[in-house]
C-alpha positions in Angstrom: 16.0 15.5 77.1 18.5 18.4 76.7 19.2 17.5 73.3 15.3 17.3 72.4 14.8 20.7 73.5 17.9 22.0 72.0 16.6 20.5 68.5 13.2 21.9 69.1 14.7 25.4 69.8 16.7 25.1 66.8 13.5 24.1 64.4 11.6 27.2 66.0 14.3 29.5 65.4 14.9 28.3 61.8 11.1 28.5 61.2 11.1 32.0 62.3 13.8 33.4 59.8 12.1 34.4 56.6 14.6 34.4 53.7 14.3 36.9 50.9 12.4 34.8 48.3 12.0 36.2 44.8 8.8 35.2 42.7 8.9 33.7 39.3 8.5 37.2 37.4 11.3 38.7 39.5 13.6 35.7 38.9 12.8 36.0 35.0 13.2 39.8 35.1 16.7 39.7 36.7 17.9 37.1 34.5 16.4 38.6 31.1 18.7 40.5 28.7 16.8 43.8 29.4 18.5 46.3 31.4 16.4 46.6 34.3 17.5 47.1 38.0 16.9 44.5 40.5 14.8 47.0 42.6 12.5 47.5 39.6 12.2 43.7 39.2 11.2 43.5 42.9 8.8 46.0 42.3 7.4 44.3 39.1 7.1 41.1 41.2 5.1 42.9 44.0 2.6 44.3 41.5 2.3 40.6 40.0 1.6 39.3 43.4 -1.4 41.7 43.6 -2.8 41.3 40.0 -2.0 37.9 38.9 -2.6 34.3 40.0 0.3 31.8 40.6 -0.6 30.4 37.4 -0.6 33.8 35.6 2.8 34.5 36.8 4.2 31.2 35.6 3.1 32.0 32.0 4.0 35.6 32.3 7.5 34.7 33.3 8.0 32.8 30.5 7.5 35.8 28.3 10.9 37.1 29.4 12.6 34.3 27.5 10.0 34.0 24.8 8.3 37.1 23.7 6.8 35.3 20.8 4.8 33.2 23.4 3.3 36.7 24.6 2.2 37.5 21.1 0.7 33.9 20.5 -1.2 34.3 24.1 -2.5 37.5 22.9 -3.8 36.4 19.7 -5.3 33.3 20.9 -9.0 32.6 20.3 -9.1 30.6 23.7 -11.4 32.3 26.3 -8.8 31.5 28.9 -6.2 33.2 26.9 -8.3 36.2 26.4 -9.0 36.4 30.3 -5.4 35.9 31.2 -4.6 38.7 28.7 -7.1 41.1 30.2 -5.3 40.4 33.7 -1.9 40.7 32.2 -2.5 44.1 30.7 -4.0 45.4 34.0 -0.8 44.1 35.5 1.4 45.6 32.9 -0.2 49.1 33.5 0.0 48.9 37.2 3.7 47.8 37.1 4.4 50.8 34.5 2.8 53.2 36.9 4.3 52.0 40.1 7.6 50.6 39.0 9.2 53.2 36.6 
């Protein structure tokens, strides 16, 4: 019984600890070849969390490694790409304003 209570207590303690988790864009930013500080990448991720969906963030993070993908997305005739690009532009403007 004591072991069960101890186990439950340990699980509760571990569940209450919130690790520092970076998002997709922050990780891509930090690992990119650009000269950007970790705090700036963190700020960009914070803006992304308010302006982009999870799916949008996944696509945007790929742009760090493949800038041509951004160009192809911007020029795409697909409605979904056009809608994404509008959200992405708003994100970029907000990140530039808040994270510089």
